[in-house]
PLY file of the C-alpha trace (Angstrom):
ply
format ascii 1.0
element vertex 136
property float x
property float y
property float z
element edge 135
property int vertex1
property int vertex2
end_header
-7.62 14.01 24.39
-7.87 13.19 20.30
-6.33 16.74 20.12
-3.32 15.53 22.49
-2.55 13.41 20.56
-2.60 14.74 17.20
0.01 17.57 18.65
-3.33 20.52 18.25
-3.50 19.18 14.85
-6.78 16.90 14.65
-8.38 19.27 11.76
-5.48 19.20 9.99
-5.25 15.72 10.23
-8.58 14.79 9.36
-8.32 17.88 5.97
-5.28 15.10 4.76
-6.94 12.19 5.04
-10.17 13.45 3.42
-7.26 13.93 0.94
-6.12 11.30 0.75
-10.10 9.48 0.65
-10.70 12.15 -2.45
-8.31 10.96 -3.97
-8.49 6.83 -3.75
-12.45 7.78 -4.91
-11.17 9.04 -8.46
-8.59 6.89 -8.70
-11.52 3.66 -7.78
-13.63 5.39 -10.57
-10.84 5.31 -13.35
-10.59 0.87 -11.79
-14.00 0.40 -12.56
-14.22 2.20 -15.26
-11.06 -1.03 -16.91
-13.59 -3.50 -14.90
-16.95 -2.65 -17.31
-14.35 -2.36 -19.89
-14.70 1.67 -20.45
-11.53 2.33 -20.91
-9.07 -0.18 -21.80
-5.24 0.37 -21.08
-2.75 -2.09 -22.31
-1.31 -2.25 -18.98
-4.15 -3.50 -16.65
-6.40 -6.20 -17.33
-10.33 -6.38 -16.06
-9.81 -8.82 -13.04
-6.45 -6.90 -11.98
-8.31 -3.72 -11.87
-10.82 -5.71 -10.24
-8.98 -7.13 -7.28
-7.86 -3.30 -6.97
-10.78 -1.65 -7.21
-12.04 -3.87 -3.91
-8.36 -3.64 -1.95
-8.46 0.20 -2.51
-11.90 0.29 -1.35
-11.26 -1.54 1.67
-8.76 0.62 2.67
-11.13 3.58 1.80
-13.35 2.21 4.64
-10.77 2.31 6.80
-9.93 5.56 6.48
-13.90 6.84 6.55
-14.32 5.09 9.98
-11.11 6.77 11.67
-12.23 10.60 9.88
-16.13 9.66 11.14
-14.34 8.40 15.04
-12.55 12.08 14.66
-15.25 14.44 13.61
-18.00 12.34 16.78
-15.87 12.22 19.06
-14.40 15.55 18.52
-17.79 17.68 18.18
-16.57 20.37 16.53
-18.69 22.98 15.16
-17.92 24.28 11.87
-20.32 26.80 9.48
-21.57 23.87 7.01
-21.48 21.64 9.87
-24.99 20.67 9.00
-24.11 19.46 5.81
-21.29 17.67 6.84
-22.91 16.13 9.15
-25.91 14.95 7.11
-23.42 14.24 4.19
-21.17 12.28 7.02
-24.25 9.53 7.96
-25.90 9.84 4.12
-22.06 8.61 3.25
-22.24 5.73 6.45
-25.35 4.82 4.76
-24.72 4.13 1.53
-21.42 2.63 1.98
-22.94 0.10 4.07
-25.73 -0.75 1.71
-22.50 -0.63 -1.07
-21.06 -3.44 0.95
-24.22 -5.25 1.47
-25.10 -5.72 -1.74
-20.78 -6.74 -3.25
-20.43 -9.36 0.19
-23.74 -11.03 0.79
-26.74 -9.46 -1.63
-25.69 -10.22 -5.06
-29.46 -10.25 -6.45
-28.99 -5.89 -6.34
-25.47 -6.04 -7.94
-27.57 -4.19 -10.61
-27.71 -1.48 -8.31
-23.23 -0.87 -7.46
-22.72 1.68 -10.35
-25.60 3.83 -8.94
-24.64 3.02 -5.27
-20.51 3.84 -6.24
-21.26 7.14 -7.86
-23.43 7.92 -4.32
-20.69 7.35 -2.61
-18.09 9.03 -4.85
-20.74 12.38 -5.09
-21.08 12.22 -0.99
-17.57 11.69 -0.43
-16.50 14.48 -3.17
-19.12 16.59 -1.03
-17.70 16.24 1.90
-13.78 16.59 0.72
-15.02 20.09 -0.28
-17.07 21.10 3.07
-13.95 19.92 5.21
-12.01 22.11 2.63
-13.87 25.08 3.04
-14.22 24.78 6.54
-10.46 24.40 6.97
-9.49 26.94 4.70
-11.61 29.96 5.94
0 1
1 2
2 3
3 4
4 5
5 6
6 7
7 8
8 9
9 10
10 11
11 12
12 13
13 14
14 15
15 16
16 17
17 18
18 19
19 20
20 21
21 22
22 23
23 24
24 25
25 26
26 27
27 28
28 29
29 30
30 31
31 32
32 33
33 34
34 35
35 36
36 37
37 38
38 39
39 40
40 41
41 42
42 43
43 44
44 45
45 46
46 47
47 48
48 49
49 50
50 51
51 52
52 53
53 54
54 55
55 56
56 57
57 58
58 59
59 60
60 61
61 62
62 63
63 64
64 65
65 66
66 67
67 68
68 69
69 70
70 71
71 72
72 73
73 74
74 75
75 76
76 77
77 78
78 79
79 80
80 81
81 82
82 83
83 84
84 85
85 86
86 87
87 88
88 89
89 90
90 91
91 92
92 93
93 94
94 95
95 96
96 97
97 98
98 99
99 100
100 101
101 102
102 103
103 104
104 105
105 106
106 107
107 108
108 109
109 110
110 111
111 112
112 113
113 114
114 115
115 116
116 117
117 118
118 119
119 120
120 121
121 122
122 123
123 124
124 125
125 126
126 127
127 128
128 129
129 130
130 131
131 132
132 133
133 134
134 135
C-alpha cells in the first residue's frame, strides 16, 4: 500500500527523510552548543536557541515516527537489516527516555547531554545504513 502511495519510491522517500533528519540533528548540536554557552554567535541568544532546539526536536520526532512506520509496515529486507533494526529500536528507546526526562523527570536532567549524544549517534548510524543500502 505504501509503495502505491509513494508511486513505487518508498525507499527513495525514506532516504530523503532520513537525510533531512540527519541534517536537523546537526542543527540540533549547533543550537544546544549555543544553549550551553559553548558557542556564542552575536545573532542568537541562548533562550532563542533553546526554544528552537525544542521545536526542531519535536519536528525530528514526527519525522522519525513517519520513517519508522514506513520501515515497519513495508518490511523491506536490506543487507544490513540487523544493524538497521537494532539501531532503530535503540533510537526509539533512547529518544523516549530523553523525552521523559525533558518533559517530566527533571531530576534526571544531568543525563540530557548523554542522551542527546546517543540520539545523535544513532541517527547518524541509521542514516549511514540507510544511504549505504540505497546506494549499493
